[in-house]
N, C-alpha and C positions, 0 to 999 in steps of 0.2 A: 806116348804115341802125338805125333803132331795131328792136325784136324786141316786137308785143305781143303778149301772150296773154293770155283767158280761162280767166275763175276756175276758175267749176264745173265740173266734166265731161274740164275737158284739165287744170290745175295736180291738182285734185284731182278722185277717184273722183263725190262728193257733189253735193250742193245744198247750197248754206250757208241758203238761204231753207230749207229742210225743215229741216234740221240745223237752226234756229235757234229751226222750230219747235218738236218735238219737243223743245227740252232744255229750250224754254219750257213745256213742257204735261206735262211731268216732273218737275219741275220743282212748279210750281203748274198743277195740272189744271183750274183752275176757267178759266183765258185761252182753254182752249178754245171758250169762246161765243164773249171776246172775239174774236178771231182773225176773227169771218167779218163783223165791224161795221169790226174800223181798215179790211178789204178793201175795204169798200163809199168809202172815203174816197178811197183810191187803193193800187194798190199799194207808190210808195214810201214810205209811210203802214203802212201792212204792213210793212213790209222793217226800217224805222227800231224799229215799237212793237216789235217779234219780237228786232231782232240788240241793245235794248236788255232786255228782256225773259229773253233766252236766251240768255248769257255762250256760245257755243261754246268749247268746250276746240281752239284751232288748231295748239298743236302735234301731237296725238292723231292728225289729220286723213287722212281714206287717202286720202295726195297720190298720185300715176302719177307713180314712178319714173324712166320712163323717159326720161320730159317732164323732167322736173325737176334729172335732171341734165343736161342738153341742152342747158337757163335757166344752169346753172351755169358750161359751156362755153362757150355764149357770151359769155357775161360777164363771164369771166376775156379772154375772149379782146378786150375794151375796148365790147361791144356796150352799147348801154342797153337795160336790160328793163324795156316796162313792162307797165303790166297792167289792161285792160281790161271791167270785168265789170258785169250786171247785178246783183251783189250790195251790199246796201250798204256803206257807205260808212269806217263804221264795221271790217267784220266784213272788205273789202277789206286797209285802214289791216292789221289787224295778224295775218293773213296773209304781208305784205307788211313788215312786221319782223321774222316768221318767217324766211324764207327768206330773208332778209338778202340778197338780189341785186336789189331794185328800188331804180329810182327816179322812176316817176313812179304813180300811180294812179289812173284814171278808174273811176269806182264809182255806185253811187246815188245820191244827194241832190241838196237842195233842190227838191224839189215834180216832179225829173226821172228816173224809171223807162229807167237807162240799159243796152237792151238796144234789136237788132235797129237800124235803119235810125236811132237817136238817138248811140248804138252810134259808127257808121258816121260821121257829120257830128260828132263831138264831135274826131275820128282825126282826119280830114279836114283841121278848126279848127284842128289841133294841126302836123300835121307834114303835107298839103298831100294831095292826091291821088298817089299810088304813092310816097308819101315816109314808108314804114310796110311793116314783113312780119309779120301775121299769123300767131295759131295759134288755133285753136277745135274743137269738137267740135260743132256742132251748126246747125240750119239756121235757128239764132236769130244766123248768122253770117253767111251768106251774104253780106250785105251789107254789114259788113266783107271779107270774101274780097276780095271787085273791086272795089274803093280800092285792096284789098293790095299793092307790089310785086311779096311770093311768098307765098301764103298756103301753111301747113303744117297736115294735117286731124292730129287727135287723132281723129277722129270712126269713123262708122261704113266701111263700105264704102260704100254709096250716095252718102254727104255726100261720101268721095274723087272719085266717078267724078263730080257735079257739077263740083267743082271745081276737076278735069282737064280737060274742057267748056269750059271759062274761058278756061286757053291759062295759068295763071301759078300753078299746081302746085308746091307741095317739097313738105316729109321726107309722111312718114306713120307718124300710131302707130298703128297699129292695138287696138283696145278688148282684144278677146281676151277679150271677155267670152262666159255658158254661162249664161243666165238658167235655161235650167231646172234644171242641175244645182247652179244656188245656191238656190234655191224649193225642191226639193227638199230639197238641206241646211236651210233654212232653218225645213223643215215634221218635220227631227228626225222619220222617223218613228223609226229604229231606240229610236225613248224611246217611242213608244205600247207597251212591250213592261211597262210600268208599267202600265200597264192589263189588265195579263193579274187585276191584284190584282179587276175584278170578277166573276170563276171563281169567289175564293175561297167564297162560301156557298153554290155548286152544291156543289160539294166537302164543304164541311162540311155538310153537308144531306144527302151519300147520292141528287145527284138529277145525278149527273156521267152515267147514260146517259138520261136521259128527251132523247127530241128536241125536243119545245117548251125547254126547262128553258134545252138548247145553243143551240137559236137564238136567244131572249130573251137573251140573255148577250152570247151574238154582238155584236144590231143597239145594247146598251150600249154596248160594246165598243168598235165604234167607233165611235156617237155620244161618247164618253169618247176616244177620240184626235182624233178631227175638232177638237173644241173646245179640247184640250190642243194639237193644234200651233196652232190661232187664240191661242193664250195666247201662246206660244211669239213668236208672230209679233211683237205688242204687246211681250213681251217686251223686246226688242230692242231694240225701237224705243224705249223707255225706260229701259234700259239703256245706250245707245252711249256714252257719256263712262267710263261703268267699265269695258265690255267693251274698249275701244280702249288701258285701262289694264295689262290683263291676258296675262297671255304666252300664253294660247291661245283663251283668245276671243273675243281682236282680229281674229280671222280669220272667226268671222261676219258670213255674206250684209249686212246694212248698216252692223254696223261699220268691213268692208270695201269697203263702196262697191257690192259689189257686183250690189246689189241697190235700185233707187231708193228714199229715204224711202217715195213715195205711193203707191204697190202694197202697203203694209201694211193696207190702210181696204181695195183689192181682195181681200185674203185672206183676210181675217177676215172681210169681208159672206159669200163666200161659201163656208166651213171653216163657219159659223158657220148656217148658210143649211140645209146638209149636213145638220149634226146634229139643224136641227129634222126634218127629210124622217124621219130614221129613229127618232123620237119619238113616232109615231105610232102605231104599234100595242104602245110600251110600256105599262104602270101613268105614271099620272099621277105616281104619286109620284120614281122614278123623273126624271121631268121638274125637278119639282121638285128632288130632290138635287144632280141635271148643270146646274142654274137657281145653286143653289147655291154649285155648286164655283165658277163661273165667278164670281159677285159676292166670292168668297171673293179669288179670286184676281188680279182686276182690286185691292179693297182691297191685299193684299203688296205687287204691282206700285210704285202711289200710296204706300206708305207702310211698311206690314206690316216691311216685308223690308231698312227704312233702322234694326228694333229688337231691341236684340237679348234675346235670349230669348224675342219677339211673334213672332218671324221664323221659329226653328222650330217653337217648337207650331204658327202655323201651315199648315209644313208639313206638319207632326205631322195636323194634320185635314185636310188636301187628299188624303193621302192613305187617309188611313182614312176619307175620303167613298166611293172610291172601293168602298171592299169594303161601305157603308151601300146605295152605288146599286146593288149585285150582285145584293144582297138584296132590295131592292124594285126592281129588272128582273124579279125571276123567284115576286116572291109570297111570301118567308120571313118569317122574326120575326130577323133577328141574334140570336147569343147573346150573351152577357152577356160572358161571358169569351173570346169571335174578339174584342169589342172595344174589352175590356182589352188583352189578347195587340198588336193594334196600335196601342195609341197606343203604347207601350213602346217598341218595336218602329223603328215608324217616328223614333221621336223621336231613338232611338239616331241613325240612317240619317241624317238632319236632320241632327244633331249631326258628325256623320262628313265629311261636305260644310263645316258652316265649319271644322270644324278642318284641314282641306287648306284651306283660302285664305289661315286664319292662319301653318300653315306653308310654305305659296308667301314669307310676305313673309320668314321669317327667309334665308330655303333660298335668295331670290332672292337678297336683300339691297338692294332698288330702295332702304329708306332710310327709305320711309312705314311710319309707327307704327299706321294703322286699313285697313283693309282697306276699298279702292274699296267707297263705294254700298252699306254697310253697318254698323249700330253696333254693330263689335268693336275690340277694339286688340291689338297683338302678346305683349301682357303674360295675356290671355286664351286663351289654347292652352292652359296645365295643365287650367284648370277646365272649359274646354266637353268634354277631354278623358274627365278626370272624371264628366262629367254625364253624356253619349254611354256612356259601358260602364257606370257602373250603370241607363243606362234599359235599358240590353238586357239585363245581370242580369235585372231586374225582368219583362221578358219570358218572362221562361224558370221563373222565378220564377209566374205568373199559369199559363204551360202546365201549372205540377206541379200548383196546384193545380186545376186543370184536369178534371187525371185522376183526381183521389178526388170531386170531384161526383158525386152521384146519379144522376147525369141521364146524367151521362156511362156509371158501370157499369151500366147500364139500354140505350144505343143497343148500347156496343160488345159484342163474341163474348166479349176477350179482354185486355180494359181493360191488365191488367196489361204488354200487350207494350207499348206507347206510351209507360211507364215512360223505355226506350229512346231512347226523340225529346228530350229537353230533353238529352242526352250530346251529341246532333246536334248542338243550337243551340249549346250551349254555347260545341265545337269552333268552329261556323261564325263565333258574336260576337267571340268573346277574338282569332281570326283576321284577325277584318277591321281590328280593333283596334288587336291587332298590326302589320298590313301600314299600314295607316293611320298609326301613329307612324312607321316605318320607310320613307312618303313613299311603298309601293307603289300604293296608292289611287289614283286622280283625280280630278276632280273632282263625277263623283253614283258612288256605291256601288253602286246598279244596274246603271251603265257599266256597274261595273267588273263587276257579279257573272254580266253577260252573259257573258265575253270567260273566266270564272274555271272550269278545270275541276273544282278543288276545291268550288266552289259548285252545279258540278251533281251532285258526286255528297250534294253535302247534300241539295240537294232531294229527288233521284230519294231516298235513302234513306226520307228524313222521309215522302214517299209509300207506300215498301216499308209503314213501319209503320204507319201508317192503315189500308193495305191488306188487311195482319194479321190488326191488330188486330179489324175489320169484321167 
């Protein structure tokens, strides 16, 4: 008895139509405007155009291991395995070749969208009524379930209950989906800690005790956090291929197929709307800063992240924009000393990120000579480290020059106490880069610092030095 299996949602946790759309737009963003016109010509045309424009990496798709393992067992026992899918035949054939156990492929092509009744009719024509077993995951598979001898469900409990009522139910493969937990991981709320930078101007302006200042800075923090989460969602969709090749990023919700790709548009719209509401009581200059941040992140996602050096300079600008926006939110002028310090410090941190990715190439021994989705090669490890260390030390130099400035001498009661701060900075930067070369810092140095007790000690020591000097 042939075993026919659906592809989208059954063999893989994702959907090849949305996979190919995300892949096509990430490579050629202008295709987002062409896709609606392709859809007007019919779903088969849309699927064919996207299959050609977005070459999906079928090797690293989020396969449902429990389903694929069972299919391999059935194939080993001598059963014919066939795929019947609404995905375009070009993509379905590539998945079939990758699996190596599929004998027949029924898929969208020649103007026919093989879904629902169309799929059932094709299978009945080929195998006859009750002449096949079928595995599916959605309500669109109900017609095929009705004509199958045995219906195996790889979907929700409600779908399984509907199939049981038909009287031909077989095996059940629960999805195990936890959408709320996956969405929370997608938003990366712990990363909101980076947006604490908007409070820096309030600290340097000695206005941390002012209620109105703290309220404005807090609204700015929340607005930046919501926009940052929207950016994370967009980046995760754009980086599907490169994330799936990465040892840790492949577990991200979109890459792992835990959250459907179409949800990205809804989440981004919701997050941006929330940020927009928070802008109402804040100065217009802050809104412009936040808009510049969002525009820069889009540019980074579609182009700059693939360009060596430009990518880390862009990350530096994005971090510095948080500080600039914090000043705009509370209506103070940003000190050029603080700007200079921020640029060099954030450049050093951005280079730590790239250093880690390059180090992973050597440690993991994957044979890759370039970082996936980036503009760096394995041989760039040493110069990236040199640039990062130099940039970190330059931030300490800027701070030392700030201490000697006339404005500093007039603003602090004991400015000589501030000379203890460069030593704390030298300790933290030197230790961070030492740990980076040892491979003890994760992909994000900010995340590392949030879990690192010596980093907290350095921060509180710096704050104590500034408080004593004031």
